[in-house]
N, C-alpha and C positions, 0 to 999 in steps of 0.2 A: 255840182254847181246850183243845180237846180232848188235844191233842199236849203241852201245857207240864202238864196232870193225868198222863198218862201216864207224864211223866219224873218228873213228883215222885213219882210209886207208885215208877218201879221206882227212884229216887233211893233210897226210905224200904227196899225189898227187897234192893236190890242197892247197898249203899252199897259204895266203894271202900277198898280197903287198900292201896293202891298210892301216896299221895298222905304226903309227909310237911309241912305246911304251916306255916311258922312266920314266914313276913316277911306275912302280911295281905296279899297280893295276889286272892283269892280263899278262899270258904269251901269244902276238901277235904271237909266233911262231903256236899254237893251235890252229887258230883261220880257220877254213873250208868255204870259199868262194865259193858260188854256182853259175853257170851261171845265175841261177834264179834270174830275176832283182825283185826291188820294185812295180815298175808297172805290173810284173804278178800276185803280190799275192798284191792287191791293199790291205791298210788298209780302212776301215772305218770309213769317219770323219764326216759326215752327217747321222747318221744311222733314219729309221724311224719304228713303233713300229706296231703291230697288237694285236688284242685281244686275248687270251684263245681261245678262240670257233674259231676262224678262224686259229691258230695253229693247232689245233688238228686236221685239215686235213691232216697235212702231218706228225705229226710227232709222234710216235710212242711212247708205257707206256715208255717203255727199255730206252729211249731217254734222254742222258743228256745236262747238261749245265749248265752254271753260274749264280747262283740268286745272285742281287744285292739288297739289301733294303735301304734307307734312307730318312728321314724327312717324311716316309707313304707312298714313292713310293716303288714300286716294280718292276724291272726289270729283264726278264730272255733272256737270251743271248744261244742263241743252239748250241753246238760243232758244226752241223751239218751247220752251217753257219760259226761258227768261223773259221772251218778249212780250210775255202778257204780265208778268210781274215786274219788269225792268229792275228788284234788291232781292238777293236771298240774304237773309241774313241767318249765319249758323257757327256753329262752333266743330271748331277739327281742333283734336287732340291738346282742349282745354283753352283753345282761344280762340276767343269771338274773334271770327269776321265777316265781310258783304264782301257778296258779288256783284257788282252791276253790269248791266248791261245798256245800250244805248240803239234801239234801233234807227235812229235819227243817222248817226254816223257809222254804226257796225261796229262797235269800242266794244271793251270789256274790260273791268278794270277790277279786279282783287283787292284789298286793302284790312288793315285792323280796324277794328272797332273801339276800342282801348279809344278813353279819351283823356284829355291832360287831367283829369282828375281821376283818373285811374279804372273808370266806371266804363260797362260793355254801353254804347251808343248803340240804338234800334236805326233803320233807316229805312224813307219811303222814299218813292217819286211825289216830288212838289207840285205839278204840275206846268211848274218854270221854266224855260227854256232858255240860254245866256250865249254867247255864239258858237251855237246848233249844238249844244250839248245841253244834255238836261240836266236843271237842277238838284238835286237833293234832300228833302227837309229831315232833318232829325226829328224823334217823335219824343223827346224830354225838354226844348228849346223851342221847336219849329224855328233855329236857324237853318238856312241853306247854304249847300254845300257844292262846289262848282268839282265836277269829279275829276277835269283833266287837271285841276290845280291838287286835288286833296286839300282842299283845304274851305274852313267856312268862310265865306262871304258877306254875311248877314245872320244880325241876330245873337242873341247873346252870346256865342260863341264866333264869332266873325275875328278872323286872323287864325285861328288853330288849326292843327293840319294835323293829317294823319298819314298813317306810313301805309305803301303799296309791297305790297305782298306778289312773289314770284308764282305766273301760271303760265299755263302752255293754251291754245286754241287750237287744238287737233281736230282732226275729221272724224264721225263714231267707228269710221274701217280701222285707225288706228288705234283707238280706247280696246276693243275687239279684241286686236292682233296683242298691244305692249300693256292694257290694263285689263286682263280678264276676270278682277277681283275686285274692281275699285266699284265703288258706289256709285248709283245714279241718283239726281234728284228726282223724286217721280211727280206723275205729274196727280198725281192726288195732293194739293195742293192748299186745298181746305176752302 
C-alpha cells in the first residue's frame, strides 16, 4: 500500500511529458517518469551463465529467482541480479525471450520477444512507472510496454501484444536439489 501511495505522489509531482496518448490504451497522465535513465539500469542483452555449484558460492538457500525450462534447457535468473538490471534479453533453444523483474511489485514475467513483424525485440527499463509497474521500452522504436498486460501502450507499436511463457519462481534450495545441471545467470553482466 505504501508503494502505491508513493507512486501516486510521484505521478503528481513528476508527470510525464513523453507520451502522446490518443488510442486510449492507458491514461498517460498517470505515468511517473523518473530521473533514472535506461543507461543507469542497463538491461542484459548478452547474458552469460555459470554452473549451479559456482552460483552456490554467493546465493543463499532462501534466495529466489525465475526458472525457465524450454526444450530440455533450464535457466535460473536470480532476483539478486535482476533487481539491478530489470530485464534480461535471452535466447533459449533458439527462441528469443525476455525475463523481467519489478522490485516495486516483486513480480516477474517471462515473455516471447518475437514481435508482429517476426523479428526479435530487445527490451530495457524505460524509467517510467504506470499503475505501480515499470514500463519497458523496446530499443528499436522506443515504444512503451506495460508488462502486466504484455502490450505496447504508446509509441509506434501501441496495441501490439506479446505472449507470456511458463516459468516458476523457486528458491535456490529447490534449484540445487531439483535442477543441479541448470544454467544460472552470471553476476558478470558486463
